N, C-alpha and C positions, 0 to 999 in steps of 0.2 A: 760745798765743796767736795773733792775727792775725799773717801775714807782711808785713803792709803796714799803713798806716794807715787807719782808728785802731787803733791796738797794743792789746792788751789783757794786764792782767797774767797770766803763765802760772800756773796751780798748782803747788804746791809737789808733787815725786815721793812725798812722804811727809808722815806726821800731824806736828804741830808738835813733839810730845813725842817722837819717833821716834829723836832723835839723843841722848837723854838715856843717860849722864850725861855726855857730854863737850861738847853744847852744849845749854842749856838750852830749854825749850819758850817761855820769854817773850823769850829771844832771836831764836828763829827767828820766833816771830810777828811781832816789831816789825822785825827785819829785812825780810822778806817783805812784811809788811801796810801798812808805813809806807814805810820806804827805798824797796824796789822800786816799789811802788806809786807812789811820788812822783817816780820818773824817767818811767815809763809816762804820769802825767799831763802831765808837765811837756813831756814830747816830744811828745804829741799837741797839746798847746796851742801849741807853737811851730810846728807843721806846719800847723794849722787855715786859716790863708790861702793856702796855697801850693798848690794841688789838684796842680800838675804833679808834685809829690814824692810824694803819696800811693801810687804803685803801688814805691815803692822799698822794700828790705827793710833790717831794720837794717845790716846789712853794706854793702850801698850806701851808706844813710846814711852810714858811720862812715867808707867808703873814698872816697866823693865828695863828702866835702864841702866840697872847694873848689869845687865847682860850684854850691852853695847862696848866697843871697842872702845877703849879708854881716852884716843884721841880725838873721838865725835862725843863722848858722854856726856860733857858739859854743856855743849853747843847745842845738841838735840836736847837736852831736858829744858834747857832756857826755852828755846824757841816754840817747842813742842806746847809748853806751858803757856806761852805768850800767845798762841795760836789759840789756844783751848780757850783759855781765860778771855780771851777778848772776844769772842764769838758767844760764850756765853754772858757774857757782860753787855754788850747788843741787845742779846735777846730776852735780858730781863728789862728791857724799856720799852714803852708802848707811848705813842701819841696821846692815846684816848683809853686811858685806864677804866675798867669797867668797876672798879671800887677801890676804895682807899685803905682798905685791910682784906687779909685774907679771908676767906670761907672756906666751908667744907671740913674736910679732914686736916688741912693747915690749920686751919682757925682752931680749931679743937687744941693741936699739935703746940700754938702758938701760945695758947691759953696756961696749958699744962708746963712747959717749958721758962715762961717769964710773966705770966699773969694777966698779960692784954698786949695788945697789938702797940698799943704807945709805949708801954714798955720794952718791948722788940725794937722799936724803932730807937729810942734812947741806948739800949745797949749796942746796935749795932754801929749807930753813929759815933758813940763814944771810941769802939772799937777801930773805927775809919781814922776818926780823928787824933787816936793815938800812937798808928802808925807810924814809926820814924823811917822818914825817907819814903821810897816807893815801895807801892804794892796794893793790898786787896784786905775788905773786909765781908766776908761770909756768912751767910746762916746757910748751914748744912744739917743733912741727919746723918745719923747711923742705920744698919741693919735692921733693928728695932721702932726705927720711927722717931727715935728722940734727937731732938733739934740741941742744936748749937751754934754759938756766935763764935767764930775765929778769924783772926787776921794772919795774911801770910807777906811776907816780904818780897819783891822783885816779881818772879812769873811762878812763884810757887802756888800748889793748887791743894785743895783738901785731900784730893783723889789717894796721896799714898799712906795718909792717916784711916783709910778704910771709909772715909764718909763721903757722900754725893752731896755735892753744891745744891740747893734750891734757891738761892739769891746770893749777888754780888754786886759790890760797886769797886771799879776803878779808881784807887787815890794815886796814882802817878802823877804828877804836874799836867803831864800831856792830856788828861783826861779833864782838864778845866781850867788852866792856867791862863788861855788866850781871852776868858771871857772873867774868870774869880780872881784872876791874878795869884796871890797866895792866899786868899779867904777860902781855906777849904770847907770849913762850917758851911759856908754860904752855898758851895756848890752843893752838899751833902742833902742841906734843905731843900733845894730845888729839885735834887734827883728824887727824893721820895715821891714827888708830884708824879712821878713817870714809873713809877715801878709797875711792871705788868703781875699781879697777883695771880692770875689765871694761870701763866707760865709757871709762875713759883709753885703753885697747888700741883700744877701736873708734874712736878720736878719731883715734890713729896712724897707723891702717889707714886713713883715710881721707886721711892727708896725700899731697900731691902728686896727687889728683884733679883738679886745675885751680882756678885761681884763680876771686874772684868779681871779676865783673866791673862797671862801671858804665857803659859804653859802651852803646848803644842803649835807654836806659831812658827 
């Protein structure tokens, strides 16, 4: 997608049915083509009359939301967060995971923070299960490479907390309801079978490479 206005819907990194049987093709197509596309459309609509912000990236819009005009601030923050989080979520999954746990530097960081890959899975699953209503569960790192699990509501991201996401799972009902109904735990168990640990490792290695700035934009 474009790195600035007008933003475009990023294509999926796999086909609609590639995540079967864990996430069905109808869920993926509705999630991407309607929900994520809706956030892109609404974000562009909110920014249309404000060309002074057309050069800002998604992260700049999220982190610099307090510099936006009040009349568009909430719409931009919600929809920029929706676009950013959904792109990241779809990239966190792969039809053919190379491993069931992280390796390399991320594996060492997981062991240091949680004791084991299995414990990380338990902690992140619990974070996702206990998110009341709509939101996300994240594995994120700070600038020193320390890992933590957290949950955010609606379309909020860990970025304003100074954290860089490593992995995330969407627990809005539209991410799983067509297949799993209200059984969020079953969806989460299936989701772990799709985690792209190579992608997560690359995200972890990028931690501490400098924070996004909204100065001089």
